[in-house]
N, CA, C and O atoms as a GROMACS GRO file, in nm:
protein
  356
    1MET      N    1   0.961   0.191  -0.666
    1MET     CA    2   0.848   0.118  -0.738
    1MET      C    3   0.843  -0.016  -0.674
    1MET      O    4   0.941  -0.073  -0.626
    2SER      N    5   0.707  -0.067  -0.676
    2SER     CA    6   0.685  -0.184  -0.600
    2SER      C    7   0.685  -0.312  -0.702
    2SER      O    8   0.633  -0.418  -0.670
    3ASP      N    9   0.738  -0.295  -0.809
    3ASP     CA   10   0.743  -0.403  -0.906
    3ASP      C   11   0.843  -0.508  -0.865
    3ASP      O   12   0.954  -0.472  -0.825
    4ILE      N   13   0.808  -0.645  -0.874
    4ILE     CA   14   0.881  -0.753  -0.835
    4ILE      C   15   0.936  -0.800  -0.988
    4ILE      O   16   0.864  -0.844  -1.078
    5LYS      N   17   1.074  -0.780  -0.994
    5LYS     CA   18   1.142  -0.820  -1.123
    5LYS      C   19   1.108  -0.956  -1.169
    5LYS      O   20   1.094  -1.044  -1.084
    6GLN      N   21   1.094  -0.982  -1.299
    6GLN     CA   22   1.085  -1.110  -1.347
    6GLN      C   23   1.221  -1.182  -1.361
    6GLN      O   24   1.317  -1.151  -1.431
    7ARG      N   25   1.204  -1.294  -1.269
    7ARG     CA   26   1.327  -1.393  -1.265
    7ARG      C   27   1.284  -1.518  -1.255
    7ARG      O   28   1.196  -1.547  -1.174
    8GLY      N   29   1.341  -1.611  -1.339
    8GLY     CA   30   1.291  -1.746  -1.316
    8GLY      C   31   1.154  -1.788  -1.353
    8GLY      O   32   1.105  -1.894  -1.312
    9GLY      N   33   1.093  -1.703  -1.431
    9GLY     CA   34   0.951  -1.732  -1.463
    9GLY      C   35   0.858  -1.653  -1.376
    9GLY      O   36   0.737  -1.665  -1.398
   10ILE      N   37   0.899  -1.577  -1.284
   10ILE     CA   38   0.804  -1.519  -1.197
   10ILE      C   39   0.776  -1.372  -1.252
   10ILE      O   40   0.863  -1.288  -1.272
   11LYS      N   41   0.637  -1.357  -1.273
   11LYS     CA   42   0.582  -1.237  -1.328
   11LYS      C   43   0.598  -1.113  -1.231
   11LYS      O   44   0.590  -1.128  -1.109
   12MET      N   45   0.620  -0.996  -1.287
   12MET     CA   46   0.638  -0.883  -1.211
   12MET      C   47   0.485  -0.842  -1.170
   12MET      O   48   0.388  -0.839  -1.245
   13LEU      N   49   0.489  -0.813  -1.040
   13LEU     CA   50   0.354  -0.770  -0.977
   13LEU      C   51   0.363  -0.626  -0.925
   13LEU      O   52   0.470  -0.586  -0.879
   14ILE      N   53   0.256  -0.547  -0.930
   14ILE     CA   54   0.246  -0.418  -0.885
   14ILE      C   55   0.163  -0.416  -0.766
   14ILE      O   56   0.054  -0.473  -0.774
   15ILE      N   57   0.199  -0.358  -0.653
   15ILE     CA   58   0.117  -0.343  -0.516
   15ILE      C   59   0.048  -0.209  -0.537
   15ILE      O   60   0.112  -0.105  -0.552
   16THR      N   61  -0.086  -0.216  -0.538
   16THR     CA   62  -0.177  -0.099  -0.539
   16THR      C   63  -0.256  -0.091  -0.429
   16THR      O   64  -0.320  -0.189  -0.389
   17ALA      N   65  -0.260   0.045  -0.362
   17ALA     CA   66  -0.345   0.053  -0.244
   17ALA      C   67  -0.489   0.064  -0.278
   17ALA      O   68  -0.528   0.111  -0.386
   18ARG      N   69  -0.567   0.022  -0.185
   18ARG     CA   70  -0.715   0.048  -0.189
   18ARG      C   71  -0.737   0.167  -0.103
   18ARG      O   72  -0.766   0.150   0.016
   19PRO      N   73  -0.726   0.289  -0.155
   19PRO     CA   74  -0.737   0.422  -0.066
   19PRO      C   75  -0.856   0.424   0.026
   19PRO      O   76  -0.831   0.457   0.142
   20ASN      N   77  -0.980   0.395  -0.002
   20ASN     CA   78  -1.080   0.389   0.080
   20ASN      C   79  -1.041   0.292   0.209
   20ASN      O   80  -1.052   0.333   0.324
   21ALA      N   81  -1.002   0.176   0.179
   21ALA     CA   82  -0.987   0.083   0.276
   21ALA      C   83  -0.881   0.140   0.382
   21ALA      O   84  -0.900   0.134   0.504
   22LEU      N   85  -0.765   0.196   0.322
   22LEU     CA   86  -0.656   0.249   0.404
   22LEU      C   87  -0.721   0.355   0.510
   22LEU      O   88  -0.698   0.355   0.631
   23GLN      N   89  -0.794   0.433   0.450
   23GLN     CA   90  -0.855   0.549   0.550
   23GLN      C   91  -0.951   0.489   0.648
   23GLN      O   92  -0.952   0.522   0.767
   24SER      N   93  -1.033   0.401   0.597
   24SER     CA   94  -1.118   0.331   0.697
   24SER      C   95  -1.052   0.267   0.809
   24SER      O   96  -1.080   0.293   0.926
   25ALA      N   97  -0.963   0.180   0.770
   25ALA     CA   98  -0.885   0.097   0.851
   25ALA      C   99  -0.802   0.190   0.971
   25ALA      O  100  -0.797   0.162   1.091
   26ARG      N  101  -0.742   0.305   0.904
   26ARG     CA  102  -0.673   0.405   0.998
   26ARG      C  103  -0.776   0.473   1.095
   26ARG      O  104  -0.745   0.486   1.214
   27LEU      N  105  -0.894   0.514   1.049
   27LEU     CA  106  -0.983   0.582   1.133
   27LEU      C  107  -1.042   0.463   1.232
   27LEU      O  108  -1.054   0.492   1.351
   28ARG      N  109  -1.071   0.356   1.197
   28ARG     CA  110  -1.120   0.247   1.303
   28ARG      C  111  -1.018   0.232   1.411
   28ARG      O  112  -1.056   0.206   1.525
   29LYS      N  113  -0.896   0.246   1.384
   29LYS     CA  114  -0.805   0.246   1.480
   29LYS      C  115  -0.783   0.367   1.557
   29LYS      O  116  -0.707   0.370   1.653
   30GLY      N  117  -0.855   0.471   1.513
   30GLY     CA  118  -0.844   0.595   1.583
   30GLY      C  119  -0.721   0.683   1.556
   30GLY      O  120  -0.700   0.780   1.629
   31TYR      N  121  -0.650   0.656   1.465
   31TYR     CA  122  -0.514   0.732   1.425
   31TYR      C  123  -0.536   0.837   1.348
   31TYR      O  124  -0.616   0.825   1.255
   32SER      N  125  -0.473   0.954   1.370
   32SER     CA  126  -0.470   1.056   1.277
   32SER      C  127  -0.362   1.036   1.190
   32SER      O  128  -0.273   0.960   1.226
   33LEU      N  129  -0.352   1.105   1.055
   33LEU     CA  130  -0.248   1.069   0.981
   33LEU      C  131  -0.105   1.081   1.040
   33LEU      O  132  -0.015   1.004   1.008
   34ARG      N  133  -0.092   1.174   1.122
   34ARG     CA  134   0.043   1.203   1.198
   34ARG      C  135   0.070   1.092   1.285
   34ARG      O  136   0.184   1.047   1.297
   35GLU      N  137  -0.050   1.037   1.358
   35GLU     CA  138  -0.009   0.926   1.457
   35GLU      C  139   0.015   0.790   1.371
   35GLU      O  140   0.088   0.700   1.413
   36MET      N  141  -0.048   0.783   1.255
   36MET     CA  142  -0.028   0.661   1.180
   36MET      C  143   0.125   0.678   1.118
   36MET      O  144   0.192   0.576   1.108
   37ALA      N  145   0.180   0.801   1.078
   37ALA     CA  146   0.311   0.807   1.022
   37ALA      C  147   0.406   0.773   1.152
   37ALA      O  148   0.505   0.704   1.126
   38LYS      N  149   0.390   0.809   1.270
   38LYS     CA  150   0.475   0.785   1.372
   38LYS      C  151   0.476   0.630   1.402
   38LYS      O  152   0.582   0.571   1.422
   39ILE      N  153   0.351   0.565   1.405
   39ILE     CA  154   0.341   0.426   1.443
   39ILE      C  155   0.399   0.336   1.346
   39ILE      O  156   0.458   0.233   1.376
   40SER      N  157   0.379   0.381   1.223
   40SER     CA  158   0.421   0.285   1.099
   40SER      C  159   0.560   0.325   1.054
   40SER      O  160   0.620   0.243   0.985
   41GLY      N  161   0.615   0.431   1.081
   41GLY     CA  162   0.729   0.461   1.034
   41GLY      C  163   0.737   0.516   0.889
   41GLY      O  164   0.846   0.529   0.833
   42ILE      N  165   0.641   0.543   0.841
   42ILE     CA  166   0.615   0.588   0.707
   42ILE      C  167   0.585   0.737   0.694
   42ILE      O  168   0.497   0.787   0.763
   43ASN      N  169   0.648   0.801   0.618
   43ASN     CA  170   0.635   0.956   0.599
   43ASN      C  171   0.476   0.997   0.597
   43ASN      O  172   0.393   0.933   0.532
   44PHE      N  173   0.449   1.093   0.662
   44PHE     CA  174   0.300   1.146   0.664
   44PHE      C  175   0.273   1.169   0.534
   44PHE      O  176   0.165   1.124   0.498
   45SER      N  177   0.342   1.229   0.448
   45SER     CA  178   0.308   1.263   0.309
   45SER      C  179   0.267   1.153   0.227
   45SER      O  180   0.161   1.156   0.164
   46THR      N  181   0.358   1.039   0.226
   46THR     CA  182   0.316   0.916   0.169
   46THR      C  183   0.191   0.860   0.209
   46THR      O  184   0.120   0.815   0.119
   47ILE      N  185   0.147   0.853   0.341
   47ILE     CA  186   0.038   0.797   0.381
   47ILE      C  187  -0.093   0.878   0.329
   47ILE      O  188  -0.197   0.823   0.292
   48SER      N  189  -0.069   1.019   0.333
   48SER     CA  190  -0.175   1.101   0.289
   48SER      C  191  -0.218   1.089   0.143
   48SER      O  192  -0.332   1.078   0.097
   49LYS      N  193  -0.096   1.093   0.078
   49LYS     CA  194  -0.110   1.059  -0.091
   49LYS      C  195  -0.155   0.913  -0.122
   49LYS      O  196  -0.217   0.893  -0.226
   50THR      N  197  -0.130   0.824  -0.049
   50THR     CA  198  -0.174   0.688  -0.061
   50THR      C  199  -0.320   0.671  -0.038
   50THR      O  200  -0.391   0.604  -0.113
   51GLU      N  201  -0.366   0.736   0.075
   51GLU     CA  202  -0.512   0.741   0.112
   51GLU      C  203  -0.596   0.812   0.010
   51GLU      O  204  -0.706   0.767  -0.022
   52LYS      N  205  -0.543   0.933  -0.049
   52LYS     CA  206  -0.614   1.007  -0.140
   52LYS      C  207  -0.610   0.926  -0.287
   52LYS      O  208  -0.692   0.954  -0.374
   53GLY      N  209  -0.539   0.855  -0.301
   53GLY     CA  210  -0.517   0.794  -0.432
   53GLY      C  211  -0.436   0.856  -0.524
   53GLY      O  212  -0.441   0.818  -0.641
   54VAL      N  213  -0.353   0.957  -0.487
   54VAL     CA  214  -0.256   1.015  -0.574
   54VAL      C  215  -0.149   0.943  -0.580
   54VAL      O  216  -0.090   0.948  -0.688
   55GLN      N  217  -0.100   0.871  -0.488
   55GLN     CA  218   0.007   0.782  -0.491
   55GLN      C  219  -0.050   0.640  -0.506
   55GLN      O  220  -0.093   0.583  -0.406
   56LYS      N  221  -0.052   0.582  -0.624
   56LYS     CA  222  -0.134   0.444  -0.629
   56LYS      C  223  -0.040   0.319  -0.598
   56LYS      O  224  -0.084   0.221  -0.538
   57ARG      N  225   0.091   0.327  -0.643
   57ARG     CA  226   0.180   0.215  -0.610
   57ARG      C  227   0.236   0.242  -0.478
   57ARG      O  228   0.261   0.353  -0.430
   58VAL      N  229   0.256   0.110  -0.419
   58VAL     CA  230   0.351   0.117  -0.298
   58VAL      C  231   0.460   0.014  -0.308
   58VAL      O  232   0.452  -0.083  -0.384
   59THR      N  233   0.564   0.039  -0.228
   59THR     CA  234   0.659  -0.069  -0.210
   59THR      C  235   0.620  -0.177  -0.115
   59THR      O  236   0.546  -0.149  -0.020
   60PRO      N  237   0.667  -0.305  -0.133
   60PRO     CA  238   0.649  -0.397  -0.034
   60PRO      C  239   0.664  -0.362   0.097
   60PRO      O  240   0.586  -0.396   0.186
   61ARG      N  241   0.772  -0.288   0.115
   61ARG     CA  242   0.804  -0.237   0.278
   61ARG      C  243   0.703  -0.155   0.320
   61ARG      O  244   0.659  -0.176   0.433
   62VAL      N  245   0.647  -0.051   0.244
   62VAL     CA  246   0.552   0.033   0.288
   62VAL      C  247   0.413  -0.047   0.308
   62VAL      O  248   0.344  -0.020   0.406
   63ALA      N  249   0.372  -0.146   0.214
   63ALA     CA  250   0.258  -0.223   0.255
   63ALA      C  251   0.265  -0.297   0.357
   63ALA      O  252   0.159  -0.319   0.416
   64ARG      N  253   0.383  -0.355   0.407
   64ARG     CA  254   0.392  -0.429   0.519
   64ARG      C  255   0.389  -0.338   0.654
   64ARG      O  256   0.337  -0.378   0.758
   65GLN      N  257   0.438  -0.237   0.643
   65GLN     CA  258   0.455  -0.129   0.770
   65GLN      C  259   0.312  -0.096   0.786
   65GLN      O  260   0.273  -0.098   0.903
   66ILE      N  261   0.223  -0.065   0.696
   66ILE     CA  262   0.086  -0.026   0.688
   66ILE      C  263  -0.003  -0.132   0.758
   66ILE      O  264  -0.076  -0.110   0.855
   67CYS      N  265   0.016  -0.260   0.687
   67CYS     CA  266  -0.042  -0.364   0.754
   67CYS      C  267  -0.040  -0.392   0.895
   67CYS      O  268  -0.142  -0.406   0.964
   68GLU      N  269   0.098  -0.402   0.943
   68GLU     CA  270   0.135  -0.409   1.078
   68GLU      C  271   0.079  -0.306   1.160
   68GLU      O  272   0.028  -0.343   1.266
   69ALA      N  273   0.079  -0.177   1.132
   69ALA     CA  274   0.038  -0.068   1.217
   69ALA      C  275  -0.107  -0.071   1.235
   69ALA      O  276  -0.156  -0.041   1.344
   70LEU      N  277  -0.187  -0.110   1.123
   70LEU     CA  278  -0.330  -0.114   1.125
   70LEU      C  279  -0.374  -0.244   1.167
   70LEU      O  280  -0.497  -0.252   1.177
   71GLU      N  281  -0.307  -0.354   1.195
   71GLU     CA  282  -0.329  -0.489   1.231
   71GLU      C  283  -0.426  -0.537   1.121
   71GLU      O  284  -0.526  -0.601   1.154
   72ALA      N  285  -0.405  -0.512   1.003
   72ALA     CA  286  -0.514  -0.557   0.889
   72ALA      C  287  -0.418  -0.648   0.794
   72ALA      O  288  -0.295  -0.644   0.794
   73SER      N  289  -0.495  -0.725   0.718
   73SER     CA  290  -0.437  -0.809   0.624
   73SER      C  291  -0.413  -0.749   0.489
   73SER      O  292  -0.495  -0.672   0.440
   74PHE      N  293  -0.303  -0.784   0.430
   74PHE     CA  294  -0.268  -0.745   0.303
   74PHE      C  295  -0.370  -0.706   0.203
   74PHE      O  296  -0.386  -0.597   0.148
   75ASP      N  297  -0.450  -0.836   0.187
   75ASP     CA  298  -0.580  -0.826   0.099
   75ASP      C  299  -0.685  -0.728   0.119
   75ASP      O  300  -0.758  -0.685   0.029
   76ASP      N  301  -0.688  -0.690   0.258
   76ASP     CA  302  -0.779  -0.588   0.300
   76ASP      C  303  -0.749  -0.451   0.233
   76ASP      O  304  -0.834  -0.376   0.184
   77LEU      N  305  -0.626  -0.430   0.238
   77LEU     CA  306  -0.570  -0.290   0.216
   77LEU      C  307  -0.516  -0.268   0.067
   77LEU      O  308  -0.518  -0.158   0.012
   78PHE      N  309  -0.468  -0.379   0.009
   78PHE     CA  310  -0.374  -0.353  -0.117
   78PHE      C  311  -0.425  -0.468  -0.228
   78PHE      O  312  -0.486  -0.569  -0.194
   79ILE      N  313  -0.393  -0.439  -0.346
   79ILE     CA  314  -0.421  -0.522  -0.456
   79ILE      C  315  -0.304  -0.567  -0.527
   79ILE      O  316  -0.234  -0.475  -0.568
   80LEU      N  317  -0.265  -0.678  -0.552
   80LEU     CA  318  -0.166  -0.733  -0.649
   80LEU      C  319  -0.206  -0.753  -0.782
   80LEU      O  320  -0.291  -0.838  -0.807
   81THR      N  321  -0.145  -0.673  -0.888
   81THR     CA  322  -0.173  -0.695  -1.023
   81THR      C  323  -0.061  -0.718  -1.106
   81THR      O  324   0.041  -0.652  -1.087
   82PRO      N  325  -0.068  -0.806  -1.200
   82PRO     CA  326   0.047  -0.830  -1.283
   82PRO      C  327   0.085  -0.722  -1.365
   82PRO      O  328  -0.001  -0.666  -1.432
   83ALA      N  329   0.202  -0.686  -1.369
   83ALA     CA  330   0.256  -0.556  -1.434
   83ALA      C  331   0.199  -0.561  -1.594
   83ALA      O  332   0.165  -0.456  -1.649
   84ASP      N  333   0.193  -0.657  -1.646
   84ASP     CA  334   0.150  -0.659  -1.784
   84ASP      C  335  -0.002  -0.614  -1.809
   84ASP      O  336  -0.045  -0.561  -1.912
   85GLU      N  337  -0.069  -0.646  -1.698
   85GLU     CA  338  -0.225  -0.599  -1.712
   85GLU      C  339  -0.223  -0.459  -1.690
   85GLU      O  340  -0.311  -0.397  -1.750
   86GLN      N  341  -0.142  -0.390  -1.614
   86GLN     CA  342  -0.150  -0.252  -1.602
   86GLN      C  343  -0.080  -0.178  -1.726
   86GLN      O  344  -0.108  -0.060  -1.748
   87MET      N  345   0.002  -0.239  -1.799
   87MET     CA  346   0.059  -0.189  -1.903
   87MET      C  347  -0.012  -0.201  -2.045
   87MET      O  348   0.026  -0.144  -2.148
   88GLY      N  349  -0.123  -0.286  -2.031
   88GLY     CA  350  -0.198  -0.310  -2.154
   88GLY      C  351  -0.154  -0.414  -2.235
   88GLY      O  352  -0.195  -0.432  -2.350
   89VAL      N  353  -0.050  -0.499  -2.162
   89VAL     CA  354  -0.006  -0.608  -2.270
   89VAL      C  355  -0.091  -0.724  -2.266
   89VAL      O  356  -0.071  -0.818  -2.343
   0.00000   0.00000   0.00000
C-alpha cells in the first residue's frame, strides 16, 4: 500500500495513478507495455492494471520508477490524496 504512516503530525497520503496520463506518456515514448516493464523494472501486470485503472493505488517506489522511465513529473502521472479524504472522514 502507498500510505505514508502518520508520525509526528504528518498526514497519511495515498498515491493514486492518473490512468489516462500513464498510458499517454508511455505511448508518447513509444514503449509497449512489455518495454515499459523492462525499462522501469516494474511487473508488466502492475503497469497494465494501473493504466486500466484496475489498480488505483501505487507505492512510492512504483511511482518513482514510472516517472523515471517515462521522464515525466510525479504531478503529471499521479495524485496525492490525504487518506482521510478517501475514507470519507
